[in-house]
KOLPA-939051 format. One record per residue (C-alpha): residue number from 1; residue in three letters; z, y, x negated. Coordinates in Angstrom, 2 decimals. Layout:
REM residues N
[NUM ALA [Z Y X]]
...
END
This chain:
REM residues 375
[1 MET [11.21 0.14 -16.57]]
[2 LEU [7.69 1.21 -15.65]]
[3 THR [5.03 1.98 -18.35]]
[4 PHE [1.91 3.84 -17.70]]
[5 TYR [-1.72 2.79 -18.85]]
[6 PRO [-4.37 3.82 -19.32]]
[7 SER [-2.24 6.65 -21.01]]
[8 VAL [-4.48 9.63 -19.83]]
[9 PRO [-3.29 12.81 -17.89]]
[10 ALA [-3.63 12.65 -14.51]]
[11 PRO [-6.79 14.60 -13.26]]
[12 ALA [-5.97 17.82 -11.94]]
[13 ASP [-7.58 17.09 -8.69]]
[14 CYS [-4.95 14.21 -8.09]]
[15 TYR [-2.39 16.72 -6.84]]
[16 ASP [-2.23 20.01 -5.07]]
[17 ARG [1.02 21.57 -5.93]]
[18 GLY [1.04 23.69 -2.93]]
[19 GLN [0.52 20.89 -0.74]]
[20 ILE [3.01 18.71 -2.42]]
[21 LEU [5.56 21.41 -2.25]]
[22 LYS [4.80 21.83 1.42]]
[23 ALA [5.35 18.18 2.16]]
[24 ALA [8.62 18.05 -0.02]]
[25 GLU [9.97 20.86 1.91]]
[26 ALA [9.09 19.19 5.53]]
[27 ALA [10.96 16.07 3.72]]
[28 LEU [14.27 18.39 3.00]]
[29 ASN [14.54 18.82 6.63]]
[30 ALA [13.61 15.64 7.80]]
[31 PRO [16.21 13.08 8.76]]
[32 CYS [16.96 9.88 6.52]]
[33 GLU [15.01 6.62 7.84]]
[34 HIS [16.69 3.22 8.93]]
[35 ILE [15.28 0.50 10.60]]
[36 THR [18.55 -0.23 11.98]]
[37 ASP [17.93 2.79 14.22]]
[38 ALA [15.35 0.99 16.22]]
[39 ALA [16.05 -2.43 17.96]]
[40 ALA [13.30 -5.01 18.00]]
[41 PRO [13.59 -6.39 21.69]]
[42 LEU [11.49 -9.40 20.67]]
[43 SER [12.86 -9.93 17.01]]
[44 GLU [14.57 -13.40 16.49]]
[45 GLY [16.11 -11.22 13.55]]
[46 GLY [18.99 -9.00 13.54]]
[47 PRO [19.23 -5.03 13.05]]
[48 HIS [18.72 -5.04 9.47]]
[49 ASP [15.38 -7.57 9.73]]
[50 PHE [12.26 -5.42 9.67]]
[51 TYR [10.06 -6.52 12.81]]
[52 SER [6.37 -5.74 13.93]]
[53 ASN [3.54 -7.29 15.91]]
[54 GLY [0.18 -8.30 15.04]]
[55 ASP [-2.29 -5.43 15.49]]
[56 TYR [-4.90 -6.92 17.19]]
[57 TRP [-2.97 -9.28 19.61]]
[58 TRP [-2.47 -8.41 23.38]]
[59 PRO [-1.20 -10.12 26.62]]
[60 ASP [-3.12 -12.49 28.07]]
[61 PRO [-4.63 -11.21 31.40]]
[62 ASN [-4.79 -14.57 32.66]]
[63 GLN [-1.11 -15.37 32.45]]
[64 PRO [1.68 -13.91 34.48]]
[65 ASP [4.12 -13.23 31.47]]
[66 GLY [0.74 -12.42 29.10]]
[67 LEU [2.11 -15.16 27.07]]
[68 PRO [0.89 -16.33 24.50]]
[69 TYR [-0.94 -13.14 23.39]]
[70 ILE [-4.55 -13.50 22.54]]
[71 GLN [-6.64 -12.01 19.57]]
[72 ARG [-8.95 -9.15 19.87]]
[73 ASP [-10.11 -8.59 16.42]]
[74 GLY [-10.15 -4.81 15.06]]
[75 GLU [-8.60 -3.52 18.31]]
[76 THR [-5.22 -2.18 18.31]]
[77 ASN [-2.59 -2.91 20.88]]
[78 PRO [-0.89 0.27 21.50]]
[79 GLY [1.82 -1.70 23.15]]
[80 ASN [3.01 -3.25 19.80]]
[81 PHE [6.37 -2.52 18.54]]
[82 ILE [5.72 -0.33 15.49]]
[83 ALA [9.22 1.63 15.10]]
[84 HIS [10.11 -0.23 11.93]]
[85 ARG [6.65 0.13 10.31]]
[86 MET [6.65 3.73 10.98]]
[87 SER [10.46 4.29 10.08]]
[88 MET [9.25 2.72 6.61]]
[89 ARG [6.17 4.66 6.06]]
[90 ARG [7.93 8.05 6.72]]
[91 MET [10.44 7.07 4.31]]
[92 ARG [7.91 6.18 1.69]]
[93 THR [6.23 9.55 2.39]]
[94 HIS [9.10 11.57 2.31]]
[95 VAL [10.30 9.93 -0.91]]
[96 SER [7.13 10.13 -2.86]]
[97 ALA [6.86 13.86 -1.92]]
[98 LEU [10.30 14.66 -2.89]]
[99 ALA [9.75 12.55 -6.23]]
[100 ALA [6.42 14.37 -6.88]]
[101 ALA [8.14 17.97 -6.16]]
[102 TRP [10.80 17.11 -8.73]]
[103 ARG [8.23 16.09 -11.33]]
[104 LEU [6.65 19.38 -10.79]]
[105 THR [9.68 21.70 -10.59]]
[106 GLY [12.66 20.03 -11.95]]
[107 GLU [14.70 21.32 -8.99]]
[108 GLU [17.53 19.16 -8.17]]
[109 LYS [17.22 19.61 -4.45]]
[110 TYR [14.15 17.50 -4.22]]
[111 ALA [15.78 14.49 -6.37]]
[112 ALA [19.10 14.54 -4.24]]
[113 LYS [17.22 14.17 -1.16]]
[114 ALA [14.78 11.64 -2.17]]
[115 CYS [17.85 9.62 -3.67]]
[116 ARG [19.84 9.75 -0.35]]
[117 MET [16.79 8.42 1.55]]
[118 LEU [16.67 5.40 -1.04]]
[119 GLU [20.06 4.74 -1.00]]
[120 GLU [20.28 4.69 2.92]]
[121 PHE [17.08 2.90 3.35]]
[122 PHE [17.46 0.16 0.63]]
[123 VAL [21.31 0.11 -0.30]]
[124 ASP [23.72 1.08 2.23]]
[125 ALA [25.27 -1.82 3.85]]
[126 GLY [25.13 -0.25 7.38]]
[127 THR [21.51 1.24 7.24]]
[128 ARG [19.66 -1.04 4.64]]
[129 MET [16.66 -3.15 5.41]]
[130 ASN [16.78 -6.76 4.41]]
[131 PRO [14.56 -7.73 1.37]]
[132 HIS [12.45 -9.96 3.33]]
[133 LEU [9.71 -10.08 6.01]]
[134 LEU [10.53 -13.07 7.98]]
[135 TYR [9.74 -11.29 11.38]]
[136 ALA [6.54 -9.09 10.43]]
[137 GLN [3.31 -9.26 12.44]]
[138 ALA [5.03 -11.59 15.24]]
[139 ILE [2.69 -12.68 18.07]]
[140 PRO [4.67 -13.12 21.23]]
[141 GLY [4.52 -16.47 22.47]]
[142 VAL [3.04 -17.72 19.45]]
[143 CYS [5.26 -17.17 16.32]]
[144 PRO [8.38 -15.05 15.36]]
[145 GLY [6.58 -13.77 12.18]]
[146 ARG [3.90 -14.65 9.74]]
[147 GLY [2.77 -14.25 6.11]]
[148 THR [0.10 -11.86 7.15]]
[149 GLY [3.02 -9.51 7.89]]
[150 ILE [3.69 -8.81 4.30]]
[151 ILE [0.91 -6.66 4.41]]
[152 ASP [2.92 -3.98 6.14]]
[153 THR [5.41 -3.51 3.09]]
[154 LEU [1.93 -2.45 1.21]]
[155 HIS [3.17 1.40 1.69]]
[156 LEU [6.33 0.47 -0.58]]
[157 ILE [4.20 0.50 -3.68]]
[158 ASP [4.70 4.02 -4.16]]
[159 VAL [8.64 3.59 -4.10]]
[160 PRO [9.24 2.23 -7.51]]
[161 PHE [7.03 4.90 -9.08]]
[162 ALA [8.84 7.61 -7.22]]
[163 VAL [12.24 6.09 -8.41]]
[164 GLU [10.86 6.16 -11.94]]
[165 ALA [9.71 9.68 -11.50]]
[166 LEU [13.23 10.56 -10.27]]
[167 ARG [15.06 9.41 -13.55]]
[168 GLY [16.51 11.96 -15.40]]
[169 ALA [17.91 13.57 -12.36]]
[170 GLN [21.52 14.12 -11.41]]
[171 ALA [21.27 12.00 -8.37]]
[172 MET [19.40 9.07 -9.70]]
[173 THR [22.62 7.68 -11.12]]
[174 ASP [22.29 4.06 -13.02]]
[175 THR [24.06 2.61 -10.03]]
[176 LEU [21.44 3.51 -7.43]]
[177 TYR [18.80 2.80 -9.81]]
[178 GLN [19.97 -0.58 -10.65]]
[179 ALA [20.38 -1.22 -7.03]]
[180 LEU [17.12 -0.38 -6.03]]
[181 ARG [15.61 -2.66 -8.80]]
[182 ALA [17.87 -5.69 -7.36]]
[183 TRP [16.40 -4.94 -3.97]]
[184 PHE [12.83 -4.87 -5.18]]
[185 GLY [13.63 -8.17 -7.50]]
[186 ALA [15.05 -9.80 -4.39]]
[187 TYR [12.06 -9.05 -2.20]]
[188 LEU [9.78 -10.18 -5.05]]
[189 ASP [11.24 -13.48 -5.29]]
[190 TRP [10.99 -14.00 -1.37]]
[191 MET [7.36 -13.11 -1.65]]
[192 LEU [6.89 -15.59 -4.55]]
[193 THR [8.72 -18.56 -2.91]]
[194 HIS [8.99 -18.36 0.79]]
[195 PRO [6.22 -20.25 2.51]]
[196 GLN [5.08 -17.11 4.33]]
[197 GLY [4.50 -15.30 0.92]]
[198 LYS [2.56 -18.17 -0.64]]
[199 ASP [0.45 -18.19 2.41]]
[200 GLU [-0.43 -14.66 2.06]]
[201 GLN [-1.25 -15.14 -1.53]]
[202 ASN [-3.45 -17.78 -0.66]]
[203 ALA [-5.29 -15.82 2.02]]
[204 ARG [-9.19 -15.46 1.48]]
[205 ASN [-9.66 -11.87 1.89]]
[206 ASN [-7.74 -8.49 1.88]]
[207 HIS [-4.56 -9.90 2.85]]
[208 SER [-4.20 -11.96 -0.65]]
[209 VAL [-5.57 -8.75 -2.40]]
[210 THR [-2.57 -6.52 -1.04]]
[211 CYS [-0.03 -9.04 -1.62]]
[212 PHE [-1.05 -9.23 -5.22]]
[213 VAL [-0.83 -5.43 -5.60]]
[214 GLN [2.55 -5.55 -4.24]]
[215 LEU [3.50 -8.38 -6.48]]
[216 ALA [2.19 -6.37 -9.33]]
[217 ALA [3.80 -2.79 -8.52]]
[218 PHE [7.09 -4.71 -8.04]]
[219 ALA [6.94 -7.01 -10.92]]
[220 ARG [6.14 -3.80 -13.07]]
[221 PHE [9.52 -2.03 -11.71]]
[222 THR [11.57 -5.23 -12.27]]
[223 ASP [10.36 -6.24 -15.74]]
[224 ARG [8.54 -9.68 -14.57]]
[225 GLU [6.00 -10.39 -17.41]]
[226 ASP [5.43 -13.71 -15.71]]
[227 VAL [4.50 -12.28 -12.43]]
[228 LEU [1.99 -9.79 -14.05]]
[229 SER [0.43 -12.28 -15.83]]
[230 LEU [-0.18 -14.29 -12.63]]
[231 CYS [-1.56 -11.23 -10.92]]
[232 ARG [-4.02 -10.81 -13.53]]
[233 LYS [-5.12 -14.32 -13.71]]
[234 ARG [-5.62 -14.26 -9.88]]
[235 TYR [-7.75 -10.83 -10.29]]
[236 LYS [-9.92 -12.45 -12.87]]
[237 GLU [-10.07 -16.18 -11.50]]
[238 VAL [-10.13 -15.48 -7.52]]
[239 PHE [-10.59 -12.17 -6.29]]
[240 LEU [-13.91 -11.29 -8.49]]
[241 PRO [-15.46 -14.56 -8.52]]
[242 GLU [-14.87 -15.66 -4.98]]
[243 GLN [-14.10 -12.38 -2.55]]
[244 MET [-16.57 -10.02 -4.33]]
[245 ALA [-20.56 -10.81 -3.81]]
[246 ALA [-23.02 -10.27 -6.47]]
[247 ASP [-24.20 -6.90 -5.13]]
[248 GLY [-20.40 -5.60 -5.40]]
[249 SER [-19.64 -6.14 -1.76]]
[250 PHE [-16.85 -8.08 0.04]]
[251 PRO [-18.55 -10.35 2.57]]
[252 GLN [-14.90 -11.21 4.31]]
[253 GLU [-14.65 -7.68 5.08]]
[254 LEU [-18.25 -7.04 6.40]]
[255 ARG [-18.14 -9.88 8.91]]
[256 ARG [-15.01 -8.27 10.58]]
[257 THR [-15.38 -5.48 13.47]]
[258 LYS [-14.57 -2.88 11.15]]
[259 PRO [-16.48 -3.55 8.08]]
[260 TYR [-16.54 0.06 6.80]]
[261 SER [-13.27 0.72 6.80]]
[262 TYR [-12.27 -2.89 5.86]]
[263 SER [-14.77 -2.37 2.61]]
[264 ILE [-12.76 0.67 1.86]]
[265 PHE [-9.39 -0.76 2.19]]
[266 VAL [-10.16 -4.00 -0.10]]
[267 LEU [-11.80 -1.73 -3.06]]
[268 ASP [-9.17 0.58 -2.84]]
[269 ASN [-6.62 -2.16 -3.39]]
[270 MET [-8.80 -4.05 -5.96]]
[271 VAL [-8.96 -0.49 -7.91]]
[272 THR [-5.13 -0.28 -7.42]]
[273 LEU [-4.80 -3.86 -9.03]]
[274 CYS [-6.77 -2.57 -12.20]]
[275 GLN [-4.23 0.61 -12.20]]
[276 LEU [-1.16 -1.40 -12.01]]
[277 LEU [-2.25 -4.24 -14.45]]
[278 SER [-4.29 -2.62 -17.15]]
[279 GLY [-2.52 -2.21 -20.58]]
[280 PRO [-2.88 -1.99 -24.24]]
[281 GLU [-3.27 -5.79 -24.39]]
[282 GLU [-5.21 -6.31 -21.31]]
[283 ASP [-7.65 -3.89 -19.79]]
[284 LEU [-8.90 -5.05 -16.42]]
[285 TRP [-11.07 -1.74 -16.04]]
[286 SER [-13.27 -3.11 -18.33]]
[287 TYR [-12.98 -6.77 -17.53]]
[288 THR [-16.30 -8.39 -16.63]]
[289 ALA [-16.47 -12.11 -14.96]]
[290 SER [-18.93 -14.56 -16.32]]
[291 ASP [-21.09 -13.98 -13.46]]
[292 GLY [-21.30 -10.11 -14.07]]
[293 LYS [-18.76 -8.85 -11.49]]
[294 ASN [-16.57 -6.19 -12.32]]
[295 ILE [-14.80 -3.11 -10.63]]
[296 ALA [-17.61 -1.01 -11.53]]
[297 LEU [-19.90 -3.08 -9.37]]
[298 GLY [-17.76 -2.70 -6.45]]
[299 LEU [-17.59 1.24 -6.77]]
[300 ASP [-21.49 1.02 -7.21]]
[301 TYR [-21.98 -0.71 -4.21]]
[302 LEU [-19.73 1.23 -1.83]]
[303 LEU [-19.61 5.00 -3.11]]
[304 PRO [-23.22 5.84 -1.76]]
[305 PHE [-22.10 4.76 1.66]]
[306 LEU [-18.95 7.04 1.45]]
[307 GLN [-21.09 9.95 0.05]]
[308 ASP [-23.66 9.14 2.89]]
[309 LYS [-22.23 7.29 5.85]]
[310 ALA [-25.10 7.43 7.94]]
[311 SER [-26.85 5.10 5.21]]
[312 TRP [-24.37 2.32 5.94]]
[313 LEU [-26.20 -0.99 6.68]]
[314 TYR [-23.82 -2.75 8.94]]
[315 PRO [-22.75 -1.90 12.60]]
[316 PRO [-20.16 0.83 13.09]]
[317 ASP [-16.33 0.11 13.14]]
[318 VAL [-15.33 -0.85 16.85]]
[319 MET [-12.44 1.93 16.25]]
[320 HIS [-11.96 5.04 14.22]]
[321 PHE [-15.41 4.94 12.32]]
[322 GLU [-15.53 8.69 13.10]]
[323 SER [-12.40 9.05 10.74]]
[324 TRP [-13.86 7.67 7.68]]
[325 PRO [-14.28 8.27 4.80]]
[326 ALA [-11.03 9.41 3.69]]
[327 ARG [-9.25 10.45 0.51]]
[328 ALA [-8.19 7.24 -1.01]]
[329 SER [-6.43 6.98 -4.54]]
[330 PHE [-9.03 4.37 -5.98]]
[331 MET [-11.25 7.42 -6.22]]
[332 ILE [-8.77 9.26 -8.67]]
[333 PHE [-7.60 5.91 -10.40]]
[334 ALA [-11.24 5.02 -11.07]]
[335 GLY [-12.25 8.42 -11.80]]
[336 ALA [-9.61 8.82 -14.06]]
[337 ALA [-10.01 5.30 -16.19]]
[338 LEU [-13.64 4.91 -15.96]]
[339 HIS [-14.48 8.39 -16.18]]
[340 ARG [-16.44 8.19 -13.00]]
[341 GLU [-17.12 11.93 -12.21]]
[342 ASP [-18.69 10.76 -8.76]]
[343 CYS [-15.53 9.34 -7.99]]
[344 LEU [-13.52 12.69 -8.34]]
[345 ARG [-16.16 14.59 -6.70]]
[346 LEU [-15.91 12.45 -3.81]]
[347 TYR [-12.06 12.73 -3.78]]
[348 ALA [-12.33 16.83 -4.06]]
[349 SER [-14.72 16.88 -1.40]]
[350 LEU [-12.92 14.96 1.22]]
[351 PRO [-9.50 16.93 3.36]]
[352 TYR [-6.22 16.48 1.77]]
[353 GLU [-4.91 14.11 4.05]]
[354 SER [-6.17 12.47 7.34]]
[355 GLN [-4.69 13.02 10.64]]
[356 ASP [-5.69 9.69 12.05]]
[357 GLU [-2.74 7.38 12.11]]
[358 GLU [-5.22 4.38 11.74]]
[359 VAL [-6.71 5.76 8.46]]
[360 ARG [-3.19 6.87 7.25]]
[361 ARG [-1.87 2.95 7.83]]
[362 ASN [-5.00 1.91 5.64]]
[363 LEU [-4.29 4.13 2.64]]
[364 ALA [-1.08 2.78 0.55]]
[365 VAL [-0.94 5.56 -1.86]]
[366 ARG [0.59 8.98 -0.80]]
[367 GLN [1.06 10.50 -4.38]]
[368 PRO [-1.44 9.17 -7.12]]
[369 MET [0.16 11.49 -9.75]]
[370 LEU [3.25 9.39 -9.73]]
[371 TYR [1.12 6.72 -11.05]]
[372 PHE [0.16 8.67 -14.42]]
[373 GLY [2.52 9.01 -17.36]]
[374 LYS [1.29 12.55 -18.20]]
[375 LEU [0.59 15.73 -15.97]]
END
């Protein structure tokens, strides 16, 4: 069962009652999502197996059949198969909005629809998604799936918090609750033991950070203290000393063709790790490595460039640069835990939600209020 640390109320800026209820009303009228509704022609798996293509891989114009695909870093191929990814994201968005509305109002209609969506996506034998990502971010002509594809389920971290928020609702039966815990427990085990999961854990950039964000969220939901300890160890012994530079930047992200958005993305997930892993016995918010690196240093580096994008020291991103910055949950999480008014002011100054799909794809948390124990 999830517990919430630090035990501080959610900042008022972390939720907008009107916007949440508007999203929840839309979710009430939305169909339930299933990856089984969209066949993936190139997948080596079955209808219950999630499939996607690597974003930056394109047909080779010098080959008659375009195979094998070639990489164009930072440039998303619009011809890629994304139906499963979008279905999963819509489910997450609807469920988190409905759970937030249930938490705000106690109206059973929101909980009932959320639970129906959860059951059909994760539990029902005819429509459930299998708990693995063997065929995610496949590259036609190269491989049927890769460890890097695990980043596609980053959007699922909202789901355990939505499920916990729904406990107490009539629709969240113990049978459904335990079935959802079983699904996330099975997926967690797959991530920990399969070679693709191990590859992603050992990546040297944002991919490993996002992998451990998922491990932390799913381990909290399934009471895996051993995994939570592993996540804290990785944060302290690898992510801070090896991925963060002395000035608080993340060099592996700065060398990409989208350095601005990748810098935001990795910091967002580093902060989320602090939110997920901090507790009474260990507080990552205040942890400082022997070389002086901590999460506040990362915030101090990046925030000035978010407050004034014209001051950015690196080339603009090759795509979507004009759509950043956007509201991100790290501003709320860090603002609350570290009493950073600059983070809270930045969050409040930005539009409620970006309309750019690339930006939305890079922001995992839709309802930050679900991550706090009090309102």
